[in-house]
C-alpha positions, 0 to 999 in steps of 0.5 A: 499499500503506497504511504498516501494510502496508508495515511488516508486509511489511518485518518479513516480509522481515526474518523469511525473511533479507531484511532489506535489501529490507525496509529498502529498502521502509521507506525508500520509505515515509519511515521512515527510523528503522525502515530504519536498524534493519533495517540495522544487523541485517544489519550494513550500518552505513554504510547504517544511518548513512544512514538514521539521517541521513535520520531526523534522528538524527545520533547514531545516525548517528555511531556506525553510521558508526564501526561500518562505518568510513565516515569520510566519513559519520562526519564529516558525522554529527558535524557534523550534532550539533554544529550542530543537537543541544542542547548536553547532548545533543550531549555525551551522544553524544560520551561515548556514543562515548567509551565504545564505545570510538570515542575519535577520533570522541568527541574530534572531537565533544567538540573542535567543541563546545568541550570541550576537556578532554574532547577531550584525553582522548578523543584521548589514548585514541586515541593521537592525540598531536598533536590531545590536545595541541591540545585540552589546550592549549585547555583551559588545561593545556598542561604536560599537552599537553607530557607527552602528546607526550613519552610519545608520542615515547617510543614512537615517536622517528621521529614528525616531527609530534609533534616539530613540535607539541611545538617549537610548544607549547613555544615558545608557552608561553615554554620557548624553550630546550626548544623548540629541543631538540625542533624540532632532532630533526627530520630534514633529510628530513621533511616537517615540517622546512620548516614548523618552520624559521621558528620554529626560527630565531626561537627561536635569535635569542631566545637570542642564538645568531645563527650558528645562527639564520642557518645555520636562515635560509640553510636556509629561503632555499633553499626556494622563495620562495613556499613559504617565504612560505606556511611562514613564515606557518603557522610563526608562534607565535600572538601573534607579529609575522607571526601577528598580521598575515597577508597581505590575504585568506588562505585559510580554514583551519577551520570556517565559525562560525555560518554567517558567520565563516571561521576563520583561525587560533586566537589563543589559549585559556583554561579558559573561552574560546577566541579565533579570528581570522576574516573576516565573509563578509558585510562581508569584515571580519576579526574576533575571535569569542570562543567560550565553552569552559568549560561542558562537564558543567557546570563553568563556571557562574561563567565562563559568568556572566563571558562574559555579563556582558562581552557586556552591558557591551559592548552598553552601552558604545560608545567609540572607546577600547573594543573594539568588540562586532560580534554576540552569538551566544547559541548558542555562546555567542560574541561577534563583536569587531572584530579589533586588528591592532596586538597588545597592550600586552604585546608593546610593553612587551616591545619598545623603551621608548615615549616618555613622551608616548605613554605618557600618550596610552595611559593618556589613552585607557583613561582616556577609555574608563573614564569613559564605562563608570563613567558607565554603572554599569560598573567593569572592575576588571581593567585591565592591559597584556594587556586593552589592544589596539592598531588598525592605526593604533595607537590603544588600546582597552581589552578584556575586560570579563569582570571587569566589574562592572554596576550602581549605582556607589553601591554597591561591587563585592565579588566579592573579588580580581579582576585580575592582582596587579601591577595590582590595586589595594591595596583589591583585593588585600586582598579589600576592595570595588572601586570606580572609584578601583580602575580609576584604580589599573590605569591608573596602574599601566600608565602607571608600567610604561610609564614606568619598565619595571616594574610599580609597587608603591603610592604611599605618602605620595606617593612612587613606587618607582621614580619615573619620574624616577629612571628617565627624566632628562627627567621631573621631580618634578611628573610623579611626583606625577601619576603617584603620584596614580592609584597612591595606597595610599589610594583616597580620595586618587586622582583624583575620577573618571577624566575628572578623572584624564585632565585632570591628566595631559595637562594636562602636558608630557611628554617626546618622547624614550624612557627609556634602555633597560634590562633589566626588573627589573635594579637600578634607581636608588634615590633618597635620598628613598626610602619608609621602609626595610622594617625600619620597616614590619614589626613583630613578629606576635602570632598564631602561625597553625598554627605553620607559618610562624612563622619568617618571619611578621611584621605589616605595619603599614601593611596592618595584616595579617600577612605571610610574609617570604622571603629572595630568591635567584634561585630565589624571585625566579623563582617569586614572578614566576610566582605573580604572573603566574599570578594565580589565586585559589586561589594564594597572593598575592605581595605585594611583591618588594623586590630592594633589601632582598632579601626577598619578601612573601607572603600567609599562607594562610587556614583550616585546613590539611587536615592539621589537619582530615582531609577529602578535597576535593570535586571543585569544590575539586579542579577550582579547584586544577587551574585554579590549578596550570594558571595556575601551569605556563603562567606559567613556574612550579610548586609542588612541594608540593601535599600536606595541609600546604600545602591550607587550606580557608576558608569552602569555598574552597580556597587552596594555601600558598606552597611551604614547601620545593621543591627541584628545577628547574621541571620536576622540581616540575610533574611532582610538581604533576601526580602530586600531582593525579592522586592527589587525583582518586583521593581526591575526594568527590563534591559533595553 
């Protein structure tokens, strides 16, 4: 029978109420799309889904399967969309599912596409609090994840899975006391209790509650040893020692990436990328797969350029002290990197002090890597402890070239202030162009922190505060001078290049004994030849600005700029440290924390406050503000005064002024921040 005759016969069967027979006729003739339409008319949605899949239309198949309640077919269709459809088309399919009320399916598809913010909203609409919290965290919004879980627990206080998810999330973000309170809500009979015990014990130990931790360990010991080992591995928080060193040959726990990499666990996530630990099926090697996750709905063009820039830099840069690029998958896009089993320098700084000899070994490795990068025309621009990773034998590797500038170093990089404030050179802090000397400053800051236990201030007239010799009795003024050369306030006073800097520090003998242990940021000894007093540096200002900060406004003679000087107390110190850790360009910079004089110096906002120039924020400005607040909350801080008096616009860029009055604890302030952002959402303008 000719094809047109088949279609006519199928139409006749449909006309007399036998659409299923007509659909079978069309399917036999290869017209699966037509068969799907006929089956939909008789409400055979599962059949319509199968025929849509055969027709190569997984988006329609997903919708039909969702309508028919066939979860296996829906899962197959969603996987097919994520694997084969263009990203824009796949995002439209997910949005269509959400609009039709299939929020859970939409969330699964958004998550598979790396659109974690959209996935979080969809899972929230589906009342799947655990998956919503996971997606919020991957989107860089852990506070929103905690809020969703807390709301779910108010409705269902007996939801053990939600209590566990909340405890794990809080622990990962340093909210140890709150994590303990959540984990203790799990009843002994709950299946989730066993999984929570390793984390609960670790949190109690971190709080110094050893008796309680011992009780938890005793409870854990009563479990079967094989089960206990498995539970300890699953309960390890990302970045912990247990999570960083799983047993050999762990079983895959997630999807197969790019047809080759078996997902073992999620390591970390930012608003624009997530990193998973995986096993390469071909080489059996453990790798880190860094997947771009910020392009959903066109919101991450700058982040995508940064991601591609990092891949290009690593493709050029083959060096034993640089984290190696194994492969690049443009369809992700994703980078496959060598797995660093030794963790990051952040973790080592939190542990026992290293010897000065070991500190110089690490700094020398970084300078060696930077020397090769600079030779190829690559500036790193973000040298800091979290970007220093270690392999299994403890060799230091420089990571994260996402902020790198690629090009001719005879010209300087002018992308603005890039990097984490405590490790940024003075010229970067002031928005001036970065040069190779800026990278040397970053290494100097890392070295000084390894030697003294805290990030340093720039060296002024060759003096460091604190000087390494003040902290370690075996170090001398000559050691101080070697470190101060890297940290010189004037870039021209630093070594000529990375190789010269490496020769200067490795030519000296450094002690093999670690410095005495002391708390970070505690009252440090002060030398008699410390830098000039704060009063000699500050002068009365001739500027009044917008008169909002007149009382605390002073002129910094060294940096030739006005600063806001605040009196230091415990709350101000905690807030300043959170702002410095967040390091977002839309947040006002903390320039100096002086424990001796009891002062915090803060940059003054540029431009005009919204209160003085009535306007609503564009959606791009609102998104930038949301990213800044998410970074601040993740750093353990909050603002609490997001209003027209604190929002400034300069050359189209939004900056949030330092909070002038913010009474209340961090949780209360964070709640105010979220409420203010929601209000701004209602008033945000579409960009022209």
